[in-house]
C-alpha positions in Angstrom: 113.8 -24.1 -173.1 113.4 -24.6 -176.8 114.6 -27.7 -177.3 112.1 -29.0 -174.9 109.4 -26.9 -176.3 110.4 -28.6 -180.1 110.3 -31.8 -178.3 106.4 -31.6 -177.1 105.3 -29.8 -180.5 106.8 -33.1 -182.0 104.9 -35.1 -179.7 101.9 -33.3 -180.1 101.8 -33.8 -183.7 102.6 -37.2 -183.9 99.4 -37.8 -181.8 97.1 -35.8 -184.2 98.4 -38.2 -187.1 97.7 -41.0 -184.7 94.2 -40.0 -183.9 93.3 -38.9 -187.6 91.5 -42.7 -188.0 89.2 -42.0 -185.9 88.2 -38.4 -186.9 86.6 -39.6 -190.0 85.5 -43.3 -189.7 82.9 -43.2 -186.8 79.4 -42.8 -189.1 80.5 -45.6 -191.4 82.1 -47.3 -188.5 78.7 -47.8 -186.5 76.4 -49.0 -189.1 78.8 -51.4 -190.0 78.7 -53.1 -186.5 74.8 -52.6 -186.7 74.3 -54.0 -190.3 76.2 -57.8 -188.3 74.3 -57.3 -185.3 71.2 -57.4 -187.3 72.0 -59.8 -189.2 72.9 -62.3 -186.4 70.3 -65.0 -185.0 68.6 -63.9 -181.7 68.6 -66.1 -178.6 70.3 -67.8 -175.8 72.4 -70.5 -177.5 75.8 -70.3 -178.8 75.9 -68.2 -181.7 72.9 -66.2 -181.0 72.7 -62.6 -179.3 70.1 -62.3 -176.3 69.1 -58.7 -177.2 68.3 -58.9 -173.2 71.8 -59.1 -172.2 74.1 -56.7 -171.0 76.4 -55.0 -174.1 79.5 -55.6 -173.9 82.9 -55.4 -176.6 81.9 -53.1 -179.3 78.2 -52.7 -177.5 77.0 -56.5 -178.4 74.6 -57.9 -176.7 76.0 -61.2 -173.9 79.8 -60.2 -175.5 82.7 -60.5 -173.0 83.5 -57.3 -170.6 86.8 -57.4 -170.2 87.2 -55.3 -166.7 89.2 -52.0 -167.3 91.9 -52.4 -164.2 93.2 -55.6 -166.2 93.4 -53.8 -169.2 94.9 -51.1 -167.8 98.0 -53.5 -166.0 97.6 -55.6 -169.2 98.4 -52.2 -171.4 101.2 -51.4 -169.5 103.0 -54.8 -169.8 102.5 -54.1 -173.3 103.7 -50.7 -173.6 107.0 -51.9 -171.6 108.1 -55.2 -173.6 107.4 -53.0 -177.0 109.4 -49.9 -175.7 112.1 -52.3 -174.4 112.6 -54.7 -176.8 110.9 -52.9 -180.3 108.7 -55.4 -181.1 105.8 -58.4 -179.4 103.8 -54.9 -178.6 101.3 -55.9 -181.3 101.8 -59.8 -180.2 101.1 -59.3 -176.6 97.8 -57.2 -177.2 96.3 -59.9 -179.9 97.3 -62.3 -176.5 95.1 -60.1 -174.4 92.2 -59.1 -177.1 92.4 -63.2 -178.2 92.6 -64.8 -174.4 92.9 -62.9 -171.3 89.9 -61.1 -172.4 87.9 -63.7 -173.6 87.3 -62.5 -177.3 89.2 -65.0 -179.1 86.0 -68.1 -177.3 82.8 -65.4 -178.1 84.1 -65.2 -181.9 84.3 -69.0 -182.3 80.8 -69.5 -181.6 79.8 -67.5 -184.2 81.7 -69.4 -186.9 78.7 -71.1 -188.1 75.8 -68.9 -187.4 77.5 -65.4 -188.2 80.2 -65.5 -189.6 80.0 -61.0 -190.3 80.4 -61.3 -186.7 82.9 -63.4 -186.0 85.2 -62.1 -189.3 84.2 -58.6 -187.4 85.6 -59.5 -184.3 88.5 -60.5 -185.8 89.2 -57.4 -187.4 88.4 -55.2 -184.6 91.3 -57.8 -182.5 93.5 -56.9 -185.3 92.7 -52.6 -185.2 92.2 -52.4 -181.4 95.8 -54.2 -181.0 97.0 -51.6 -183.9 96.0 -48.8 -181.7 98.2 -50.2 -178.5 101.1 -50.8 -180.1 101.0 -47.1 -182.4 101.0 -45.1 -179.1 103.6 -47.3 -178.0 105.7 -46.4 -180.7 105.2 -43.0 -180.6 106.2 -42.4 -177.3 109.0 -44.6 -177.8 109.7 -43.2 -180.8 110.0 -39.7 -179.2 111.9 -41.2 -176.4 114.8 -42.7 -178.0 115.3 -40.0 -180.7 115.7 -37.6 -177.9 118.7 -40.3 -176.2 120.0 -40.6 -179.3 119.4 -44.5 -179.5 116.9 -43.8 -183.3 118.4 -44.7 -186.9 116.6 -41.7 -188.8 117.2 -42.7 -192.0 117.3 -46.8 -191.5 113.6 -45.9 -190.1 112.7 -43.2 -192.7 113.2 -45.7 -195.5 111.7 -49.0 -193.6 108.9 -47.0 -193.3 108.6 -45.5 -196.7 108.0 -49.5 -197.9 105.4 -49.8 -195.1 103.0 -47.7 -196.1 101.5 -50.0 -199.4 102.5 -53.0 -197.4 100.1 -51.5 -194.2 97.7 -50.1 -197.2 97.0 -53.0 -199.1 96.8 -56.0 -197.0 92.7 -54.8 -194.8 92.1 -53.5 -197.9 92.5 -57.0 -199.4 91.7 -59.0 -196.2 89.0 -57.3 -193.9 85.8 -58.7 -193.2 87.2 -61.9 -194.8 89.7 -63.3 -192.5 88.2 -66.1 -189.8 89.3 -66.2 -186.3 90.2 -69.7 -186.3 92.4 -68.7 -189.3 93.9 -65.9 -187.9 95.0 -67.3 -184.8 96.8 -70.3 -186.9 98.6 -67.8 -189.2 99.3 -65.6 -186.0 100.9 -68.2 -184.1 103.1 -70.1 -187.1 104.9 -66.9 -188.0 105.6 -65.9 -184.3 107.0 -69.4 -183.9 109.4 -69.4 -187.2 110.2 -66.1 -185.6 110.9 -67.3 -182.2 113.3 -69.7 -183.7 115.6 -67.7 -186.1 116.0 -65.2 -183.0 117.2 -68.2 -180.8 119.7 -69.3 -183.5 121.0 -65.6 -183.1 121.7 -66.0 -179.5 124.1 -69.2 -179.7 127.3 -68.7 -179.9 127.2 -69.8 -183.6 125.0 -67.0 -184.1 126.6 -64.7 -182.1 130.1 -64.7 -183.8 128.7 -63.4 -186.6 127.6 -60.6 -185.2 130.8 -58.3 -184.3 130.2 -55.5 -185.3 126.6 -55.2 -183.7 128.6 -56.9 -180.1 131.2 -54.4 -180.1 128.6 -51.5 -180.1 126.9 -53.3 -177.3 129.5 -53.4 -175.6 130.3 -49.9 -175.9 127.1 -48.6 -175.3 127.0 -50.6 -172.1 130.5 -49.2 -170.6 129.4 -45.4 -171.7 126.5 -45.9 -169.8 128.5 -47.1 -166.9 131.1 -44.4 -167.2 128.5 -41.7 -168.6 130.3 -41.3 -171.5 133.8 -39.9 -170.0 136.0 -42.1 -172.4 134.1 -40.9 -175.6 134.1 -37.8 -177.5 130.7 -36.1 -177.1 129.9 -36.8 -180.9 130.5 -40.1 -180.6 127.5 -40.7 -178.1 125.0 -42.1 -179.6 124.0 -42.2 -183.2 125.5 -39.9 -185.9 124.7 -40.3 -189.4 127.9 -39.6 -191.5 126.7 -40.2 -194.9 122.8 -40.0 -196.4 122.1 -40.5 -199.8 119.9 -42.9 -201.8 123.0 -45.0 -202.5 124.2 -45.6 -198.9 124.0 -44.8 -195.5 126.7 -44.6 -193.0 126.5 -43.5 -188.9 128.1 -44.3 -186.0 127.2 -45.6 -182.3 129.1 -45.0 -179.7 132.4 -45.3 -182.4 131.4 -47.9 -184.3 130.9 -47.4 -187.9 127.4 -48.9 -189.6 126.2 -49.0 -193.1 123.5 -50.4 -195.4 122.2 -49.5 -199.2 118.3 -47.7 -198.3 116.7 -49.8 -201.1 117.0 -53.2 -198.7 114.6 -51.5 -195.7 112.6 -50.2 -198.5 111.6 -53.8 -199.8 112.1 -55.5 -196.3 109.1 -52.6 -195.4 106.6 -53.5 -197.9 106.9 -57.2 -196.7 107.2 -56.7 -193.5 104.3 -53.8 -192.9 102.2 -56.4 -195.2 102.0 -59.2 -192.9 101.8 -57.4 -190.2 98.7 -55.3 -191.0 97.0 -59.2 -192.1 98.3 -60.1 -188.1 96.5 -56.9 -187.1 99.8 -56.5 -184.8 102.5 -53.6 -185.6 105.7 -55.7 -187.0 108.4 -55.1 -184.9 108.7 -59.0 -184.4 109.8 -58.4 -187.8 111.7 -55.6 -187.7 113.7 -57.1 -184.5 115.1 -60.1 -187.0 116.0 -57.8 -189.6 117.4 -55.3 -187.9 119.5 -57.3 -186.5 120.4 -59.5 -188.9 120.0 -58.0 -192.0 121.1 -54.5 -190.6 123.2 -56.1 -188.1 122.4 -53.3 -185.2 122.7 -53.8 -181.6 119.1 -54.4 -179.7 120.0 -50.9 -178.2 119.0 -48.7 -181.7 116.8 -51.5 -182.3 114.1 -50.6 -180.2 114.1 -46.7 -181.4 114.4 -47.5 -184.8 111.9 -50.2 -185.2 109.4 -48.0 -182.9 109.3 -45.4 -186.1 109.2 -47.4 -188.5 106.2 -49.1 -187.0 104.3 -46.1 -186.2 104.5 -45.2 -189.7 102.8 -49.0 -190.2 100.0 -48.3 -187.8 99.1 -44.4 -189.3 97.8 -46.5 -192.3 97.0 -50.0 -191.8 94.8 -48.1 -188.6 93.1 -45.1 -191.2 92.6 -48.0 -193.9 90.8 -51.0 -191.2 88.5 -48.0 -189.8 88.4 -45.8 -192.8 88.3 -47.7 -195.9 86.6 -51.3 -194.4 84.7 -49.7 -191.4 86.2 -51.7 -188.9 84.8 -51.2 -185.7 86.8 -50.8 -181.6 85.7 -50.7 -178.6 86.3 -47.0 -177.4 86.0 -47.7 -173.4 88.5 -50.6 -173.2 90.8 -49.0 -175.7 91.1 -46.1 -174.0 91.8 -47.7 -170.5 94.8 -49.6 -172.8 96.0 -46.3 -174.5 96.7 -45.1 -170.5 98.2 -48.0 -169.7 100.8 -48.4 -172.8 101.0 -44.9 -172.4 102.9 -45.4 -168.7 104.8 -48.7 -170.2 106.1 -46.9 -172.7 107.5 -44.0 -170.8 109.2 -46.7 -168.3 110.6 -49.3 -171.4 113.1 -47.0 -172.7 114.6 -46.1 -169.0 115.1 -49.8 -168.0 116.3 -51.0 -170.9 119.7 -49.8 -171.0 120.4 -52.0 -167.6 119.9 -55.2 -169.8 122.3 -56.8 -171.4 122.1 -57.0 -175.0 122.0 -60.9 -174.7 119.0 -60.8 -172.6 117.3 -58.7 -174.5 117.1 -60.9 -176.8 116.4 -63.9 -175.0 113.5 -61.9 -173.3 112.6 -62.1 -177.4 112.9 -65.7 -177.7 111.0 -66.7 -175.2 108.0 -64.9 -175.9 108.3 -65.6 -179.3 108.5 -69.5 -178.7 105.6 -69.8 -176.0 102.9 -67.7 -178.0 103.9 -69.1 -181.5 103.2 -72.7 -179.9 100.1 -71.8 -178.1 97.9 -70.4 -181.2 99.5 -72.1 -183.6 97.8 -75.4 -182.0 95.0 -73.7 -180.8 94.3 -72.1 -185.1 95.3 -75.4 -187.0 94.7 -78.4 -184.2 91.5 -76.3 -182.2 93.3 -76.6 -179.0 97.1 -75.4 -177.3 99.7 -77.7 -176.4 101.1 -75.1 -173.7 98.9 -73.5 -170.7 96.4 -71.8 -170.7 94.5 -75.0 -172.9 
């Protein structure tokens, strides 16, 4: 009973912290949106606002008004993929806001007539993605910690580095990035990461991950046999040594170690890139944790989730409070419900998916999303459907 009570208290505390930006940003955000709308030319042509049109996204007259049912279903997918792979929650959130809900095509019409609206919608997409990822990361962290599949020292050191990166980028870039540039860089980074992780799934790449494979095999076997062949203390993550110089831990009898300075540095650069793209950074944390830290995918999702959560809290607060970026609460509210549902399902289904297939899911998504948005941003059209 005490354990369940403590878990509930931890979950509520995380929810309060994540909701902080909402409590402090309201007035400044509303003023920023009103100023951008007032400065936009009025009329019925592309790039103009029709005051008589029904309000849509962000309350902008004539803007797309995404259906709440579609938003919910898409958010379930976002929550599931992030909590299963430990990544791609922000990427998939971006795909939804950019393409599925039509916000990118709408924002493009204002590129010349109203750069302020163009940038405002771009920034809103970025922070909306991060709200979804933040909730998924919170739920995933909570569930994976209970399952013994979260390396707490590693996540903490990653988070220490991510705080400064998550704050610095919104301060420097909010209001200055066009949607076209955002799409191009969004796709390019995802494409590069997809190619890199594809290499990790090849025989040559796999041969360098013997320890991770041993842990993955032990985990799969232990789940089938319900840990009957291992000592209770060897089931899940067990921290053996924790200091500023070195951290050692075991996972189902297999030992791993890392030097804290490496995740601190990695966390800073990953959070900076993720904050620029308006995503959680899981798609960067995953290859970092599998390739640099050598973790099996079964540990990556939980560890990545907690590191992402800290970065999201910092980045969301900076976008909304420091830079007054608005979001569309009717849409986000429904999406957060869907993300919660998907995030509860993910940790309970991921253990039935082999380690190599978790990586392949990541690769397929990365290559598709990367090709689509790189070409759409830099060439003006997509070479993969939808065109």
